[in-house]
N, CA, C and O atoms as a MOPAC input file, in Angstrom:
PM7 MOZYME 1SCF
protein

 N      1.05000 1    15.80000 1     3.67000 1
 C      0.41400 1    15.45600 1     2.40700 1
 C      1.24200 1    16.06100 1     1.28400 1
 O      1.60400 1    17.23600 1     1.33300 1
 N      1.54000 1    15.25100 1     0.27000 1
 C      2.38600 1    15.68600 1    -0.83400 1
 C      1.66700 1    16.56100 1    -1.84700 1
 O      0.44800 1    16.72900 1    -1.80300 1
 N      2.45200 1    17.11200 1    -2.75500 1
 C      1.92200 1    17.95700 1    -3.82700 1
 C      0.97900 1    17.16800 1    -4.73100 1
 O      1.16400 1    15.97000 1    -4.94100 1
 N     -0.01700 1    17.84300 1    -5.25400 1
 C     -0.98000 1    17.28400 1    -6.21600 1
 C     -1.75800 1    16.08000 1    -5.68900 1
 O     -2.26500 1    15.28200 1    -6.47700 1
 N     -1.85600 1    15.94200 1    -4.37800 1
 C     -2.64200 1    14.85500 1    -3.79800 1
 C     -4.10200 1    15.29100 1    -3.73600 1
 O     -4.41500 1    16.40900 1    -3.32500 1
 N     -4.99300 1    14.38100 1    -4.15400 1
 C     -6.41400 1    14.68300 1    -4.22300 1
 C     -7.17000 1    13.82200 1    -3.22100 1
 O     -7.07800 1    12.59400 1    -3.24100 1
 N     -7.92400 1    14.49100 1    -2.33900 1
 C     -8.73100 1    13.80400 1    -1.33200 1
 C    -10.19900 1    14.07200 1    -1.58100 1
 O    -10.60300 1    15.21800 1    -1.77600 1
 N    -11.00100 1    13.01700 1    -1.57700 1
 C    -12.44400 1    13.21100 1    -1.63100 1
 C    -12.87900 1    13.83700 1    -0.31100 1
 O    -12.30900 1    13.54700 1     0.74100 1
 N    -13.88400 1    14.68900 1    -0.37300 1
 C    -14.33900 1    15.38300 1     0.84200 1
 C    -14.85500 1    14.42800 1     1.90500 1
 O    -14.92600 1    14.80300 1     3.07600 1
 N    -15.21900 1    13.19800 1     1.53000 1
 C    -15.72600 1    12.22600 1     2.49600 1
 C    -14.68100 1    11.19300 1     2.91000 1
 O    -15.01200 1    10.21900 1     3.58600 1
 N    -13.43700 1    11.39200 1     2.51900 1
 C    -12.36400 1    10.47900 1     2.93200 1
 C    -12.00900 1    10.75600 1     4.38900 1
 O    -12.18600 1    11.87100 1     4.87800 1
 N    -11.50400 1     9.72300 1     5.08400 1
 C    -11.09500 1     9.86600 1     6.47800 1
 C     -9.60400 1     9.60000 1     6.58600 1
 O     -9.13000 1     8.51700 1     6.24300 1
 N     -8.86600 1    10.59800 1     7.06600 1
 C     -7.42200 1    10.47100 1     7.25600 1
 C     -7.14600 1    10.62100 1     8.75100 1
 O     -7.31700 1    11.70700 1     9.30600 1
 N     -6.72300 1     9.54200 1     9.40500 1
 C     -6.47900 1     9.57300 1    10.85200 1
 C     -5.11800 1    10.21300 1    11.15700 1
 O     -4.25600 1    10.31900 1    10.28500 1
 N     -4.95200 1    10.63300 1    12.40300 1
 C     -3.69100 1    11.23200 1    12.84300 1
 C     -2.52100 1    10.30400 1    12.55500 1
 O     -2.60800 1     9.09300 1    12.76100 1
 N     -1.43900 1    10.87800 1    12.08100 1
 C     -0.21800 1    10.11500 1    11.83700 1
 C     -0.16000 1     9.44700 1    10.48100 1
 O      0.86900 1     8.86300 1    10.14000 1
 N     -1.22700 1     9.50700 1     9.68800 1
 C     -1.19000 1     8.94400 1     8.33400 1
 C     -0.40200 1     9.89400 1     7.43100 1
 O     -0.45100 1    11.11100 1     7.60700 1
 N      0.32300 1     9.33000 1     6.46400 1
 C      1.16500 1    10.11700 1     5.57200 1
 C      0.81300 1     9.80700 1     4.13100 1
 O      0.70100 1     8.64300 1     3.74600 1
 N      0.63800 1    10.85800 1     3.33100 1
 C      0.33500 1    10.70600 1     1.90900 1
 C      1.45700 1    11.32900 1     1.08900 1
 O      1.88900 1    12.44700 1     1.36900 1
 N      1.92500 1    10.60900 1     0.08300 1
 C      2.95300 1    11.13400 1    -0.80400 1
 C      2.36700 1    12.08800 1    -1.82800 1
 O      1.22000 1    12.51900 1    -1.70500 1
 N      3.15900 1    12.41600 1    -2.83600 1
 C      2.72000 1    13.30200 1    -3.92400 1
 C      1.90300 1    12.52600 1    -4.95200 1
 O      2.08400 1    11.32100 1    -5.12700 1
 N      1.00600 1    13.23200 1    -5.62400 1
 C      0.19800 1    12.66500 1    -6.71000 1
 C     -0.63100 1    11.45500 1    -6.27700 1
 O     -0.83100 1    10.52300 1    -7.05500 1
 N     -1.10500 1    11.47600 1    -5.04800 1
 C     -1.94700 1    10.39200 1    -4.52400 1
 C     -3.40800 1    10.77900 1    -4.71800 1
 O     -3.77200 1    11.94700 1    -4.58600 1
 N     -4.23400 1     9.79900 1    -5.03000 1
 C     -5.66600 1    10.02500 1    -5.18000 1
 C     -6.40100 1     9.17800 1    -4.15400 1
 O     -6.21600 1     7.96300 1    -4.10100 1
 N     -7.24300 1     9.82100 1    -3.33000 1
 C     -7.99600 1     9.12200 1    -2.28400 1
 C     -9.48800 1     9.30300 1    -2.58500 1
 O    -10.00200 1    10.42100 1    -2.59000 1
 N    -10.16900 1     8.18500 1    -2.83400 1
 C    -11.56000 1     8.22300 1    -3.24700 1
 C    -12.56300 1     8.41700 1    -2.12600 1
 O    -12.20800 1     8.52400 1    -0.95200 1
 N    -13.83100 1     8.46100 1    -2.52400 1
 C    -14.95100 1     8.70000 1    -1.61300 1
 C    -15.01100 1     7.65000 1    -0.50800 1
 O    -14.97400 1     6.44800 1    -0.77100 1
 N    -15.10400 1     8.11900 1     0.71600 1
 C    -15.22500 1     7.28300 1     1.91300 1
 C    -14.04900 1     6.32900 1     2.11600 1
 O    -14.17300 1     5.35200 1     2.85400 1
 N    -12.91000 1     6.59600 1     1.47400 1
 C    -11.70400 1     5.80600 1     1.74800 1
 C    -11.18800 1     6.19900 1     3.12500 1
 O    -11.41200 1     7.32100 1     3.57900 1
 N    -10.49600 1     5.27500 1     3.79300 1
 C    -10.00000 1     5.51900 1     5.14500 1
 C     -8.53600 1     5.14200 1     5.25300 1
 O     -8.12800 1     4.05900 1     4.83300 1
 N     -7.74800 1     6.04900 1     5.82100 1
 C     -6.36400 1     5.75900 1     6.18000 1
 C     -6.29900 1     5.80400 1     7.68900 1
 O     -6.60700 1     6.82800 1     8.29900 1
 N     -5.90100 1     4.69700 1     8.29800 1
 C     -5.84700 1     4.63200 1     9.75900 1
 C     -4.51500 1     5.16200 1    10.28600 1
 O     -3.62600 1     5.51700 1     9.51300 1
 N     -4.39200 1     5.20900 1    11.60000 1
 C     -3.23400 1     5.78700 1    12.26600 1
 C     -1.93200 1     5.19100 1    11.74800 1
 O     -1.77200 1     3.97100 1    11.70300 1
 N     -0.99800 1     6.06500 1    11.35400 1
 C      0.32300 1     5.62700 1    10.93400 1
 C      0.41300 1     5.02200 1     9.55300 1
 O      1.48800 1     4.57500 1     9.15300 1
 N     -0.69400 1     4.99000 1     8.80100 1
 C     -0.65200 1     4.45400 1     7.43700 1
 C      0.19800 1     5.36400 1     6.55500 1
 O      0.19900 1     6.58200 1     6.73200 1
 N      0.91800 1     4.77300 1     5.61100 1
 C      1.76200 1     5.52300 1     4.68700 1
 C      1.36300 1     5.12800 1     3.27500 1
 O      1.27800 1     3.94100 1     2.96000 1
 N      1.11500 1     6.12200 1     2.41800 1
 C      0.75500 1     5.87800 1     1.01700 1
 C      1.80400 1     6.56500 1     0.15000 1
 O      1.99200 1     7.77900 1     0.23500 1
 N      2.48400 1     5.78400 1    -0.68300 1
 C      3.57800 1     6.28900 1    -1.50700 1
 C      3.11700 1     7.13200 1    -2.68700 1
 O      1.93600 1     7.15500 1    -3.03200 1
 N      4.06900 1     7.82100 1    -3.29300 1
 C      3.81600 1     8.71000 1    -4.42800 1
 C      3.10000 1     7.98700 1    -5.56700 1
 O      3.42800 1     6.84900 1    -5.89900 1
 N      2.12800 1     8.65900 1    -6.15200 1
 C      1.43500 1     8.14800 1    -7.32400 1
 C      0.46100 1     7.01200 1    -7.06200 1
 O     -0.05200 1     6.41600 1    -8.00900 1
 N      0.19700 1     6.70200 1    -5.81300 1
 C     -0.73100 1     5.61500 1    -5.49300 1
 C     -2.17000 1     6.11600 1    -5.51400 1
 O     -2.42100 1     7.31900 1    -5.44200 1
 N     -3.10900 1     5.18400 1    -5.61500 1
 C     -4.51700 1     5.58000 1    -5.62800 1
 C     -5.34600 1     4.62000 1    -4.77800 1
 O     -5.11300 1     3.41200 1    -4.75800 1
 N     -6.31900 1     5.19900 1    -4.07900 1
 C     -7.26000 1     4.43400 1    -3.27200 1
 C     -8.64900 1     4.71900 1    -3.81400 1
 O     -9.08300 1     5.87100 1    -3.83400 1
 N     -9.34300 1     3.69300 1    -4.24900 1
 C    -10.68400 1     3.89300 1    -4.77400 1
 C    -11.68300 1     4.01300 1    -3.62200 1
 O    -11.31900 1     3.89800 1    -2.45200 1
 N    -12.93000 1     4.24500 1    -3.97400 1
 C    -13.98900 1     4.46600 1    -2.98200 1
 C    -14.03000 1     3.34200 1    -1.95100 1
 O    -13.94000 1     2.16500 1    -2.29800 1
 N    -14.16600 1     3.71500 1    -0.69200 1
 C    -14.33900 1     2.81600 1     0.45100 1
 C    -13.13300 1     1.91600 1     0.72100 1
 O    -13.24700 1     0.96400 1     1.49400 1
 N    -11.98600 1     2.19100 1     0.10700 1
 C    -10.77600 1     1.42400 1     0.41600 1
 C    -10.31100 1     1.78000 1     1.82400 1
 O    -10.50900 1     2.90900 1     2.27400 1
 N     -9.70200 1     0.83600 1     2.51800 1
 C     -9.19500 1     1.06700 1     3.86300 1
 C     -7.73800 1     0.64200 1     3.93300 1
 O     -7.37900 1    -0.46500 1     3.53400 1
 N     -6.90500 1     1.54000 1     4.44600 1
 C     -5.49900 1     1.23400 1     4.67500 1
 C     -5.31800 1     1.14300 1     6.18200 1
 O     -5.52100 1     2.12400 1     6.89800 1
 N     -4.93800 1    -0.03100 1     6.66000 1
 C     -4.87600 1    -0.30400 1     8.08700 1
 C     -3.79000 1     0.46900 1     8.81800 1
 O     -2.88000 1     1.02800 1     8.20700 1
 N     -3.90600 1     0.48600 1    10.13200 1
 C     -2.94300 1     1.18400 1    10.98300 1
 C     -1.54900 1     0.63100 1    10.74600 1
 O     -1.31900 1    -0.57500 1    10.84300 1
 N     -0.62100 1     1.52800 1    10.43400 1
 C      0.76500 1     1.14100 1    10.23900 1
 C      1.08600 1     0.50900 1     8.89900 1
 O      2.24900 1     0.19500 1     8.64500 1
 N      0.09700 1     0.30700 1     8.02600 1
 C      0.36900 1    -0.27300 1     6.70000 1
 C      1.16900 1     0.71400 1     5.86600 1
 O      0.97700 1     1.92400 1     5.98100 1
 N      2.06200 1     0.20500 1     5.02800 1
 C      2.89200 1     1.05600 1     4.19200 1
 C      2.75800 1     0.63000 1     2.73800 1
 O      3.13100 1    -0.48200 1     2.36500 1
 N      2.21800 1     1.53400 1     1.92000 1
 C      2.10100 1     1.27000 1     0.49000 1
 C      3.24800 1     1.95600 1    -0.22400 1
 O      3.54800 1     3.11400 1     0.06600 1
 N      3.88500 1     1.27500 1    -1.13900 1
 C      4.95000 1     1.87900 1    -1.93100 1
 C      4.37800 1     2.79500 1    -2.99300 1
 O      3.18200 1     3.08700 1    -2.99400 1
 N      5.23300 1     3.24900 1    -3.89600 1
 C      4.83000 1     4.13500 1    -4.99000 1
 C      4.02900 1     3.35900 1    -6.03900 1
 O      4.27400 1     2.17600 1    -6.27500 1
 N      3.08200 1     4.03800 1    -6.65200 1
 C      2.30900 1     3.51900 1    -7.78700 1
 C      1.44500 1     2.30100 1    -7.43900 1
 O      1.19900 1     1.45700 1    -8.30000 1
 N      0.98800 1     2.20200 1    -6.20100 1
 C      0.12300 1     1.09100 1    -5.79300 1
 C     -1.32900 1     1.53100 1    -5.92800 1
 O     -1.68700 1     2.63500 1    -5.51800 1
 N     -2.16200 1     0.67100 1    -6.50000 1
 C     -3.57500 1     0.97100 1    -6.65500 1
 C     -4.37800 1     0.01700 1    -5.76800 1
 O     -4.20400 1    -1.19900 1    -5.83700 1
 N     -5.26000 1     0.58100 1    -4.93300 1
 C     -6.10600 1    -0.21900 1    -4.04400 1
 C     -7.54300 1    -0.07100 1    -4.53700 1
 O     -8.07100 1     1.03900 1    -4.60400 1
 N     -8.16400 1    -1.18200 1    -4.87700 1
 C     -9.48800 1    -1.16900 1    -5.47500 1
 C    -10.61100 1    -0.81400 1    -4.51600 1
 O    -10.42200 1    -0.71800 1    -3.30300 1
 N    -11.79100 1    -0.62300 1    -5.10100 1
 C    -12.97200 1    -0.23600 1    -4.33400 1
 C    -13.27900 1    -1.25400 1    -3.24400 1
 O    -13.31100 1    -2.45800 1    -3.49700 1
 N    -13.50200 1    -0.76300 1    -2.03700 1
 C    -13.87100 1    -1.55200 1    -0.85400 1
 C    -12.79700 1    -2.53700 1    -0.39600 1
 O    -13.06700 1    -3.38500 1     0.45400 1
 N    -11.58700 1    -2.44200 1    -0.94200 1
 C    -10.49100 1    -3.33000 1    -0.52200 1
 C     -9.90800 1    -2.84800 1     0.79900 1
 O     -9.95200 1    -1.66000 1     1.11700 1
 N     -9.36400 1    -3.78800 1     1.56100 1
 C     -8.70900 1    -3.46300 1     2.82100 1
 C     -7.27400 1    -3.95300 1     2.77700 1
 O     -7.01100 1    -5.10400 1     2.42600 1
 N     -6.34700 1    -3.07200 1     3.13500 1
 C     -4.93700 1    -3.44000 1     3.24200 1
 C     -4.59400 1    -3.41700 1     4.72000 1
 O     -4.70700 1    -2.38100 1     5.37600 1
 N     -4.17800 1    -4.54900 1     5.23700 1
 C     -3.83500 1    -4.63100 1     6.65800 1
 C     -2.39700 1    -4.18700 1     6.86300 1
 O     -1.71200 1    -3.82100 1     5.90800 1
 N     -1.93700 1    -4.21900 1     8.11400 1
 C     -0.58800 1    -3.76400 1     8.40400 1
 C      0.43900 1    -4.55900 1     7.59900 1
 O      0.20300 1    -5.70600 1     7.22100 1
 N      1.56200 1    -3.93200 1     7.35100 1
 C      2.63700 1    -4.54000 1     6.57000 1
 C      3.07500 1    -3.60000 1     5.46800 1
 O      2.53700 1    -2.50200 1     5.32300 1
 N      4.05800 1    -4.03500 1     4.68800 1
 C      4.55700 1    -3.22700 1     3.57900 1
 C      4.10100 1    -3.82700 1     2.26600 1
 O      4.17300 1    -5.04100 1     2.07200 1
 N      3.63600 1    -2.98600 1     1.37300 1
 C      3.11300 1    -3.42200 1     0.08100 1
 C      3.70900 1    -2.55800 1    -1.01500 1
 O      3.84900 1    -1.34600 1    -0.85000 1
 N      4.05700 1    -3.17200 1    -2.11900 1
 C      4.58800 1    -2.41600 1    -3.25400 1
 C      4.07200 1    -3.03400 1    -4.54200 1
 O      3.38800 1    -4.05700 1    -4.52100 1
 N      4.40100 1    -2.40900 1    -5.65800 1
 C      3.96600 1    -2.93000 1    -6.95200 1
 C      4.49800 1    -4.34900 1    -7.15200 1
 O      3.82500 1    -5.17000 1    -7.77700 1
 N      5.66400 1    -4.64900 1    -6.64600 1
 C      6.25100 1    -5.97500 1    -6.80000 1
 C      5.51100 1    -7.05300 1    -6.01100 1
 O      5.83200 1    -8.23400 1    -6.14800 1
 N      4.53900 1    -6.68400 1    -5.19600 1
 C      3.77600 1    -7.66700 1    -4.44200 1
 C      2.66200 1    -8.30000 1    -5.26300 1
 O      1.91600 1    -9.13600 1    -4.75300 1
 N      2.54100 1    -7.91100 1    -6.52400 1
 C      1.53400 1    -8.54100 1    -7.37300 1
 C      1.98900 1    -9.96300 1    -7.68700 1
 O      3.14100 1   -10.15600 1    -8.07500 1
 N      1.12400 1   -10.96300 1    -7.53300 1
 C      1.54700 1   -12.35600 1    -7.72500 1
 C      2.18900 1   -12.61000 1    -9.08200 1
 O      3.13200 1   -13.39600 1    -9.15700 1
 N      1.72500 1   -11.98600 1   -10.14800 1
 C      2.27300 1   -12.23900 1   -11.47300 1
 C      3.70000 1   -11.72900 1   -11.61400 1
 O      4.40700 1   -12.13400 1   -12.53700 1
 N      4.13800 1   -10.84400 1   -10.71300 1
 C      5.47400 1   -10.27800 1   -10.80900 1
 C      6.42100 1   -10.82000 1    -9.75100 1
 O      7.58400 1   -10.42100 1    -9.70300 1
 N      5.94900 1   -11.70800 1    -8.91700 1
 C      6.80800 1   -12.25600 1    -7.86900 1
 C      7.80000 1   -13.23100 1    -8.47400 1
 O      7.47200 1   -13.98700 1    -9.38800 1
 N      8.98400 1   -13.20400 1    -7.96600 1
 C      9.98700 1   -14.16800 1    -8.38200 1
 C     10.00100 1   -15.28900 1    -7.35100 1
 O      9.83300 1   -15.04200 1    -6.15700 1
 N     10.20100 1   -16.52200 1    -7.81200 1
 C     10.25300 1   -17.60300 1    -6.83500 1
 C     11.47300 1   -17.42600 1    -5.93700 1
 O     12.49900 1   -16.90300 1    -6.37200 1
 N     11.36400 1   -17.85100 1    -4.71200 1
 C     12.51500 1   -17.70500 1    -3.81400 1
 C     13.66600 1   -18.56200 1    -4.30700 1
 O     13.45600 1   -19.66100 1    -4.82100 1
 N     14.86300 1   -18.06600 1    -4.15200 1
 C     16.01600 1   -18.86000 1    -4.57300 1
 C     16.27400 1   -19.93400 1    -3.52000 1
 O     16.12500 1   -19.70600 1    -2.31900 1
 N     16.65400 1   -21.07600 1    -3.99100 1
 C     16.94400 1   -22.18400 1    -3.09400 1
 C     18.45100 1   -22.36900 1    -3.09300 1
 O     19.04100 1   -22.62200 1    -4.14300 1
 N     19.07700 1   -22.24900 1    -1.94300 1
 C     20.53200 1   -22.40700 1    -1.91100 1
 C     20.92500 1   -23.83700 1    -2.27300 1
 O     20.27400 1   -24.80400 1    -1.87800 1
 N     22.00400 1   -23.93500 1    -3.03200 1
 C     22.50400 1   -25.26700 1    -3.37700 1
 C     23.16300 1   -25.86100 1    -2.15000 1
 O     23.83600 1   -25.16700 1    -1.38800 1
 N     22.96400 1   -27.12500 1    -1.97500 1
 C     23.55800 1   -27.81200 1    -0.83600 1
 C     24.41700 1   -28.95300 1    -1.33600 1
 O     24.02800 1   -29.68900 1    -2.24300 1
 N     25.53000 1   -29.08700 1    -0.76700 1
 C     26.34100 1   -30.25700 1    -1.11000 1
 C     26.02000 1   -31.34500 1    -0.09600 1
 O     26.02500 1   -31.11400 1     1.11300 1
 N     25.74800 1   -32.50300 1    -0.60100 1
 C     25.42400 1   -33.61000 1     0.27300 1
 C     26.66600 1   -34.49100 1     0.40400 1
 O     27.19800 1   -34.99300 1    -0.58600 1
 N     27.09200 1   -34.65800 1     1.58300 1
 C     28.27700 1   -35.49300 1     1.83200 1
 C     27.87100 1   -36.65600 1     2.72100 1
 O     27.06000 1   -36.51100 1     3.63500 1
 N     28.44200 1   -37.78800 1     2.43900 1
 C     28.18200 1   -38.95900 1     3.28600 1
 C     28.97400 1   -38.81600 1     4.54900 1
 O     30.08800 1   -38.29400 1     4.55700 1
 N     28.39300 1   -39.28000 1     5.59500 1
 C     29.09800 1   -39.25400 1     6.88400 1
 C     29.47400 1   -40.62600 1     7.28600 1
 O     30.07500 1   -40.81600 1     8.34300 1

């Protein structure tokens, strides 16, 4: 657990979960086995971070939200996503 991390007394942190610095974990929030929460992130009341899920820095998880396995970062917000680049193709007649 990193420096300045705040845990509510009713939060559940399972074995193997990792918390960065300046993380806030709310009432009855749960981090399952192997979950990783990056620096400056916050979990509101009853939020659940699934086994093996990885949150980047500065990620906020709302009340009663569940994050399943996978990697999540601030750039995963739909308004900040960039469309995938489409490679240019040259079309040649055969």
